[in-house]
C-alpha positions as CSV (number, residue, x, y, z in Angstrom):
1,M,0.2,0.3,0.0
2,S,1.3,3.3,-0.8
3,M,1.3,6.3,1.6
4,Q,-0.7,7.9,0.0
5,N,-3.2,5.0,-0.1
6,H,-2.9,4.6,3.5
7,L,-3.4,8.6,4.6
8,I,-6.6,8.2,2.9
9,E,-7.5,4.8,4.6
10,L,-6.6,6.7,8.0
11,E,-8.7,9.4,6.6
12,R,-11.5,7.1,6.1
13,R,-11.6,5.3,9.2
14,H,-11.2,9.0,11.1
15,K,-13.9,10.0,9.5
16,A,-16.8,6.9,10.4
17,L,-15.4,7.7,14.0
18,E,-16.8,11.0,13.8
19,K,-19.8,9.9,12.6
20,E,-20.4,6.8,14.6
21,I,-19.3,9.2,17.7
22,E,-22.2,11.7,16.7
23,S,-24.4,9.1,16.4
24,A,-23.0,7.5,20.0
25,R,-24.0,11.2,21.2
26,L,-27.1,11.3,20.3
27,Q,-28.5,8.2,21.4
28,P,-29.9,8.6,25.5
29,S,-28.8,4.8,26.0
30,T,-24.8,5.2,24.9
31,D,-22.3,4.0,27.8
32,P,-20.3,7.2,28.4
33,V,-17.3,4.9,28.4
34,K,-17.8,3.7,24.5
35,V,-18.3,7.3,23.7
36,A,-14.4,8.0,25.2
37,E,-13.1,4.8,23.7
38,L,-14.2,6.1,20.1
39,K,-12.3,9.2,20.7
40,R,-9.6,8.0,22.1
41,K,-9.1,5.9,19.1
42,K,-10.4,8.9,16.9
43,L,-7.4,10.9,18.3
44,L,-4.7,8.1,17.6
45,L,-5.9,8.2,14.3
46,K,-5.7,11.5,13.9
47,D,-2.3,11.6,15.4
48,E,-1.3,8.8,12.8
49,I,-2.5,11.0,10.3
50,T,-0.1,13.9,11.4
51,K,2.7,12.2,11.5
52,L,2.7,10.9,8.4
53,R,1.5,14.4,6.8
54,A,5.3,16.0,8.9
55,P,7.9,17.1,6.2
56,S,10.3,14.4,6.8
57,P,13.7,15.5,8.0
58,T,16.2,16.1,5.9
59,V,19.4,14.3,7.4
60,H,22.8,16.3,5.6
């Protein structure tokens, strides 16, 4: 898998988690621990996306 395809997949998963979190928040019976876990997964994906997008340091 190329780096670009990997980034696209990570972004797709990030958006899917965002939708799942929003849906869970609208349900009064949703477990707050589940929402917190979804948010943690979303944050981890965001961190990975940010790292992959950062310019790589050049070695001189």
